[in-house]
matplotlib code that plots the C-alpha trace (Angstrom):
import matplotlib.pyplot as plt

x = [180.0, 183.4, 184.5, 188.0, 188.5, 190.6, 192.3, 189.7, 186.7, 188.5, 189.6, 186.1, 184.6, 186.7, 186.3, 182.8, 183.5, 184.5, 182.0, 182.1, 181.6, 177.9, 178.5, 181.6, 179.8, 176.9, 179.3, 181.7, 179.2, 176.7, 179.0, 178.9, 181.7, 183.9, 185.7, 189.0, 191.7, 194.6, 197.9, 199.3, 196.3, 197.2, 200.2, 198.1, 195.2, 197.6, 199.2, 196.0, 194.3, 197.4, 198.0, 194.4, 192.6, 195.3, 196.7, 193.5, 192.0, 195.0, 194.7, 191.0, 191.9, 194.5, 192.0, 189.7, 192.5, 193.6, 190.0, 189.5, 187.0, 188.9, 190.5, 194.0, 195.2, 198.6, 199.7, 201.1, 204.6, 203.1, 200.9, 203.9, 204.4, 200.8, 201.2, 204.0, 201.9, 198.9, 201.0, 202.4, 199.0, 197.3, 200.3, 198.1, 196.3, 199.6, 198.1, 200.9, 201.5, 198.5, 195.8, 197.4, 197.9, 194.2, 193.3, 195.9, 194.5, 191.0, 192.1, 194.0, 191.0, 188.4, 186.6, 185.0, 183.7, 185.9, 184.8, 186.6, 186.3, 188.8, 186.8, 189.7, 191.7, 189.1, 186.4, 188.6, 189.9, 186.4, 185.3, 188.3, 188.5, 184.8, 185.0, 182.1, 182.8, 181.0, 179.3]
y = [75.9, 75.8, 78.0, 79.1, 79.1, 81.7, 81.0, 82.8, 80.9, 77.5, 78.4, 79.7, 76.4, 74.5, 77.1, 77.1, 80.3, 82.3, 84.9, 83.6, 80.0, 79.6, 81.3, 79.2, 76.0, 76.9, 77.3, 74.5, 71.9, 72.9, 72.4, 68.8, 69.3, 72.1, 73.3, 74.4, 74.9, 76.9, 75.2, 78.5, 78.7, 75.3, 76.6, 79.5, 77.3, 74.8, 77.6, 79.2, 75.9, 74.6, 77.9, 78.7, 75.4, 72.8, 69.7, 67.8, 70.5, 70.4, 66.6, 67.0, 69.5, 67.1, 64.3, 66.5, 67.2, 63.6, 62.4, 64.7, 66.9, 69.8, 69.9, 71.3, 73.5, 75.1, 78.0, 77.2, 78.6, 81.7, 82.3, 83.5, 86.4, 87.3, 87.3, 89.9, 91.9, 92.0, 93.1, 95.9, 96.9, 96.9, 98.0, 100.2, 97.0, 95.3, 92.0, 89.6, 86.3, 84.3, 86.7, 87.5, 83.8, 83.2, 85.8, 84.5, 81.0, 82.2, 83.8, 80.6, 78.4, 80.8, 81.1, 84.1, 82.9, 83.3, 82.4, 84.7, 86.6, 89.1, 92.0, 94.6, 92.9, 91.1, 93.8, 96.1, 93.2, 91.9, 95.3, 95.8, 92.2, 91.2, 88.5, 87.3, 87.2, 84.6, 84.7]
z = [83.4, 85.0, 87.9, 88.8, 92.5, 94.4, 97.7, 99.9, 98.6, 99.1, 102.6, 103.5, 102.4, 105.1, 107.8, 109.3, 111.2, 108.1, 107.1, 103.6, 104.6, 103.6, 100.2, 99.6, 100.5, 98.2, 95.2, 95.9, 97.2, 94.6, 91.6, 90.4, 88.0, 86.8, 89.9, 88.7, 91.3, 89.9, 91.1, 92.5, 94.9, 96.5, 98.7, 99.9, 100.9, 102.5, 104.6, 105.7, 106.6, 108.6, 110.3, 111.2, 111.4, 111.9, 110.3, 109.9, 107.7, 105.4, 105.1, 104.3, 101.6, 100.2, 100.1, 98.0, 95.5, 95.3, 94.9, 91.9, 93.6, 92.1, 88.6, 89.2, 86.4, 86.0, 83.8, 80.4, 79.8, 78.1, 81.1, 83.1, 80.7, 81.1, 84.9, 84.6, 82.1, 84.4, 87.3, 85.2, 83.7, 87.1, 89.2, 91.4, 92.7, 93.7, 92.5, 93.1, 91.4, 92.5, 91.6, 88.3, 87.6, 88.2, 85.6, 83.2, 83.6, 83.1, 79.8, 78.8, 79.5, 78.0, 81.4, 82.9, 86.2, 89.3, 92.8, 95.2, 98.5, 97.2, 95.9, 96.3, 93.6, 91.5, 91.2, 89.1, 87.1, 86.5, 85.3, 83.0, 81.6, 81.6, 84.3, 86.4, 90.2, 92.4, 94.8]

ax = plt.figure().add_subplot(projection="3d")
ax.plot(x, y, z, "-o")
ax.set_aspect("equal")
plt.show()
């Protein structure tokens, strides 16, 4: 079963000192197929890896994307309207584009499983929209 990946879980996979590293590794390394990397997550992961871990970690991440370790998925045109709608509907959460895009992409692809370290935003979304959060 496919899993959508949020920024925090991807970053934690590469950072051995991150408190979520072991859990991220279990999810990412344990999935043989079906790791879906939302395109809007890529710039966030790129920034965090470069800023916190250095250039080599960014290149390792790029290698994983190029090798097809992740299936990169972007929003369809209608998904952008859903991003705006989710930000209005959950305005108290101050979701922002990326988190709302992950939910919109989950809906577009018919997926319910999202791997994330962000419980502040995703726990209320999961409860309201019947999503399953991993780990």
